[in-house]
C-alpha atoms as one frame of an Amber mdcrd trajectory, in Angstrom:
protein
  -4.903 -96.352 -94.693  -7.385 -99.448 -95.168 -10.202-100.362 -92.480  -8.311
-103.304 -91.052  -4.904-100.769 -90.418  -6.665 -97.968 -89.256  -8.756-100.608
 -86.536  -5.049-102.281 -85.827  -4.106 -98.739 -85.342  -6.492 -97.485 -82.507
  -6.535-100.691 -80.642  -2.568-100.181 -79.999  -3.496 -96.501 -79.244  -5.888
 -97.708 -76.971  -3.792-100.068 -75.121  -1.757 -97.819 -73.057  -5.630 -96.284
 -71.883  -6.925 -98.775 -71.251  -3.592 -99.792 -68.096  -4.364 -96.411 -66.907
  -7.999 -97.131 -66.363  -6.457 -99.621 -63.585  -6.636 -98.065 -59.217  -4.353
 -99.071 -56.961  -6.457 -98.181 -53.502  -3.991 -98.688 -50.498  -4.519 -98.118
 -47.048  -2.895 -94.785 -45.363  -1.960 -93.493 -42.222   0.095 -90.500 -42.158
   1.409 -88.678 -39.636  -0.619 -86.432 -37.182  -3.950 -87.073 -39.110  -7.065
 -86.927 -37.055 -10.592 -88.345 -38.075 -14.255 -88.590 -36.276 -16.314 -91.480
 -36.838 -19.906 -91.673 -36.581 -21.399 -95.356 -36.253 -24.650 -96.013 -36.128
 -25.731 -99.862 -35.885 -29.133-101.712 -35.645 -29.636-105.676 -35.400 -33.512
-107.341 -35.128 -33.565-110.808 -34.121 -36.148-113.043 -33.746 -35.724-116.684
 -32.373 -38.069-119.069 -32.651 -38.047-121.788 -29.638 -40.420-124.663 -28.815
 -43.206-122.563 -31.105 -42.011-119.388 -28.877 -40.991-115.963 -30.747 -38.496
-114.413 -28.684 -37.783-111.109 -29.793 -34.803-108.525 -29.375 -33.835-105.539
 -30.386 -30.994-102.710 -30.544 -29.981 -99.319 -31.762 -26.550 -97.799 -31.526
 -24.865 -94.739 -32.374 -21.166 -93.881 -30.930 -19.033 -90.990 -32.054 -15.149
 -91.814 -31.964 -12.825 -89.254 -32.143  -8.819 -91.224 -33.180  -5.502 -89.277
 -33.308  -2.326 -90.172 -34.950   1.391 -89.708 -33.823   4.268 -90.055 -35.684
   5.840 -93.200 -37.141   9.102 -94.178 -35.266  12.413 -95.277 -36.726  10.793
 -98.412 -36.958   7.638 -97.749 -38.941   5.274 -98.602 -36.408   2.863 -94.811
 -35.602   0.178 -95.376 -32.771  -3.422 -93.966 -33.319  -5.131 -93.665 -30.035
  -9.563 -93.154 -29.981 -11.630 -92.041 -27.399 -15.728 -92.405 -27.457 -16.914
 -89.034 -27.155 -20.356 -89.772 -27.318 -22.715 -93.254 -27.205 -26.178 -93.769
 -27.445 -27.888 -97.156 -27.024 -31.727 -98.485 -27.113 -32.596-102.113 -26.611
 -35.425-103.671 -26.441 -36.035-107.363 -24.715 -38.839-109.721 -24.199 -41.552
-108.752 -21.913 -41.676-105.362 -23.225 -38.978-104.398 -21.451 -36.155-101.038
 -23.092 -33.240-100.175 -21.755 -32.037 -96.787 -22.876 -28.604 -95.347 -22.249
 -27.049 -92.025 -23.522 -23.186 -91.331 -21.903 -24.047 -87.728 -22.127 -26.188
 -88.042 -19.405 -27.212 -89.769 -16.194 -29.065 -93.255 -16.568 -31.800 -93.943
 -14.164 -32.364 -98.232 -13.906 -35.530 -99.375 -14.709 -35.901-101.790 -11.846
 -35.581-104.967 -14.048 -33.005-108.056 -14.770 -31.965-105.815 -17.782 -30.775
-102.679 -15.871 -27.440-104.628 -15.535 -27.012-104.196 -19.582 -26.855-100.294
 -18.473 -23.674-101.170 -16.534 -21.954-102.958 -19.532 -23.128 -99.966 -21.869
 -21.358 -97.391 -19.522 -18.136 -99.335 -19.111 -17.994 -99.853 -22.870 -18.218
 -95.755 -23.655 -15.612 -95.240 -20.900 -12.997 -96.740 -23.899 -10.295 -96.162
 -24.501  -7.929 -97.540 -27.689  -4.559 -97.276 -28.503  -3.699 -99.511 -31.280
   0.005 -99.707 -33.639   0.329 -99.696 -36.635   3.333-101.257 -38.994   4.903
 -99.732 -42.228   2.384-101.872 -44.214  -0.285 -99.989 -42.535  -1.333-103.440
 -40.727  -2.645-103.177 -36.654   0.218-105.234 -34.930  -1.405-104.327 -31.472
  -4.391-102.712 -29.360  -4.986-102.168 -25.896  -8.412-101.589 -24.783  -9.249
-100.018 -21.345 -12.143 -99.539 -19.828 -13.274 -98.079 -16.788 -15.012-100.720
 -14.145 -15.048-104.157 -16.387 -14.308-106.070 -13.820 -17.268-105.146 -10.918
 -19.685-105.932 -13.910 -22.013-108.535 -13.736 -19.897-111.578 -13.201 -22.516
-113.500 -16.278 -22.400-110.066 -18.278 -18.033-110.407 -18.151 -18.547-114.050
 -19.037 -20.740-113.418 -21.975 -18.418-110.857 -23.519 -15.038-111.579 -22.413
 -14.503-112.582 -26.488 -15.658-110.253 -27.620 -13.654-107.568 -26.241 -10.566
-110.009 -26.430  -7.764-107.382 -27.415  -6.056-109.630 -30.536  -9.509-110.087
 -31.779 -10.450-106.484 -32.178  -7.114-105.742 -33.515  -7.050-108.289 -36.216
 -11.165-106.862 -36.927  -9.223-103.557 -37.166  -7.249-105.577 -40.431 -10.609
-106.053 -41.778  -9.998-102.624 -43.971  -7.550-104.001 -45.673  -9.555-107.095
 -46.984 -12.181-105.076 -48.337  -9.674-103.391 -50.440  -8.510-105.340 -53.888
  -5.126-106.638 -53.127  -3.912-105.731 -56.395  -4.683-102.907 -58.987  -7.933
-103.005 -60.548 -10.687-101.715 -63.541 -13.953-100.900 -63.186 -16.341-104.253
 -62.532 -13.526-106.389 -61.172 -14.834-108.636 -58.207 -12.909-110.241 -55.564
 -13.973-112.281 -52.476 -13.808-111.240 -48.599 -14.583-113.025 -45.340 -15.511
-111.563 -42.189 -16.101-113.324 -38.585 -17.617-111.146 -36.039 -17.616-112.322
 -32.685 -21.264-111.838 -30.679 -20.775-113.111 -27.262 -20.547-116.261 -25.381
 -18.647-117.944 -27.735 -20.869-117.383 -30.804 -19.149-116.656 -33.799 -20.842
-115.345 -37.382 -18.816-115.736 -40.647 -19.922-113.568 -43.829 -18.694-114.550
 -47.179 -19.166-111.564 -49.332 -18.360-110.662 -53.109 -17.391-106.930 -53.408
 -16.958-104.840 -56.729 -15.074-101.876 -57.866 -17.950 -99.518 -59.262 -15.379
 -96.864 -60.107 -14.846 -92.861 -58.794 -17.326 -91.359 -57.910 -18.600 -87.695
 -56.343 -19.810 -87.585 -52.900 -22.590 -85.035 -51.196 -20.215 -82.819 -50.435
 -18.059 -82.818 -53.585 -14.864 -85.198 -53.007 -13.995 -87.504 -55.133 -13.923
 -91.038 -53.829 -13.763 -94.489 -54.802 -16.645 -96.679 -54.647 -17.554-100.205
 -54.023 -20.527-102.587 -53.354 -21.199-105.690 -52.533 -23.200-108.253 -50.727
 -23.182-111.130 -48.152 -23.509-114.711 -50.467 -23.674-116.987 -47.556 -22.926
-116.870 -43.592 -22.475-119.578 -41.084 -23.299-119.230 -37.173 -21.168-121.144
 -34.892 -20.338-121.471 -30.962 -17.709-122.520 -28.651 -19.151-125.868 -27.086
 -17.047-124.382 -24.049 -18.266-121.270 -23.649 -20.124-121.077 -20.432 -23.682
-120.545 -21.242 -27.112-122.014 -20.356 -27.913-122.553 -24.261 -25.189-123.341
 -26.880 -25.810-123.317 -30.629 -25.138-127.347 -31.703 -25.591-126.058 -35.233
 -27.018-123.799 -37.984 -28.383-123.596 -41.479 -28.939-120.174 -42.488 -29.414
-118.393 -45.432 -29.251-115.147 -47.229 -32.653-113.201 -47.343 -31.381-110.528
 -48.898 -28.306-107.654 -48.620 -26.712-105.051 -49.534 -23.164-103.244 -48.970
 -21.473-100.017 -49.962 -17.400 -98.729 -49.276 -16.504 -95.448 -50.667 -12.667
 -95.173 -50.373 -10.678 -91.669 -50.424  -7.118 -92.337 -52.018  -5.653 -88.957
 -51.208  -6.416 -89.759 -47.503  -5.890 -93.530 -47.565  -8.651 -94.313 -45.364
 -12.681 -95.905 -46.235 -14.947 -93.067 -45.633 -18.139 -94.815 -45.731 -18.753
 -98.017 -44.877 -22.527 -99.299 -45.213 -23.576-103.346 -44.498 -27.194-104.285
 -44.552 -28.602-108.113 -44.516 -30.982-110.347 -43.419 -29.941-113.734 -42.538
 -32.855-116.812 -41.870 -33.231-120.569 -40.776 -32.660-123.566 -38.973 -30.530
-124.020 -35.376 -29.779-126.752 -33.541 -29.977-125.755 -29.377 -28.660-127.251
 -26.279 -30.619-125.640 -23.408 -29.382-127.021 -20.253 -28.439-130.412 -22.036
 -31.618-130.451 -23.273 -31.575-131.111 -27.458 -34.058-128.282 -28.941 -34.837
-127.142 -32.511 -35.022-123.724 -33.407 -35.393-120.996 -35.736 -33.598-117.817
 -36.140 -34.657-114.451 -37.889 -31.489-111.623 -37.496 -31.475-108.242 -39.465
 -28.229-106.445 -39.007 -27.506-102.593 -40.322 -24.455-100.968 -40.094 -23.003
 -97.929 -41.132 -19.680 -96.182 -40.155 -18.711 -92.381 -41.837 -15.934 -90.527
 -41.319 -14.862 -87.015 -41.479
């Protein structure tokens, strides 16, 4: 057999092997499954207006328990989730620090920011019911919280868009966007767009690039599919009709740094680890009580969700 013939034979034999290297990652919602998710998030923001730095920081840890039912004849399955524990530590201008722990009594510090304790308490009482169709897309969501109507009016106004149930349902479907829509090989990349409501009519839109890295072994010894990524660009906008004294009328932000990691368990059909970190810096145009002012933003966000 000539060298060229042997090469041709090897290429033919290799073709089926190359085809089987493709992987399909698919979200599943099996009957009666349960999971506990620990979510940690850190936000560090410096807003500069007229040469003055306004710094705020928040660190939060939330433990959520989810329990699925069984699919009905139409293929709809309901998943209920409750918050088992929530801890939040926030610092505000003037050296004010607010600490909240849902597992104990929280004492107000006697500052104007004590209203945040009421907000955290309401959020910790959240009981969410989600319904998924046959394609495992969230088609409806209800969120019951105790005491939301009794919150300070300004807090309710700032949070109403963040807690809107249709938005929360669509945010739940972000997990479908994070996975490739077709079979992938190691090294394949796909674009993802994520919109995050920050409150007060502010919307942060992130454009990301995700890449499939292949199967890996986790620290626990389990197998998972690894996806890495980064934020490519970001825009920050605000609803001009938002009832806030300060409004963002324009922004020009750049991604200073970014990293992302996703681990997907194909046997369980779920993302078992999600890590995203990015830093945005840039200029803002602000309208403060009718006065146009330039501003600068330095924003760092870190978020991790671990599922067990």
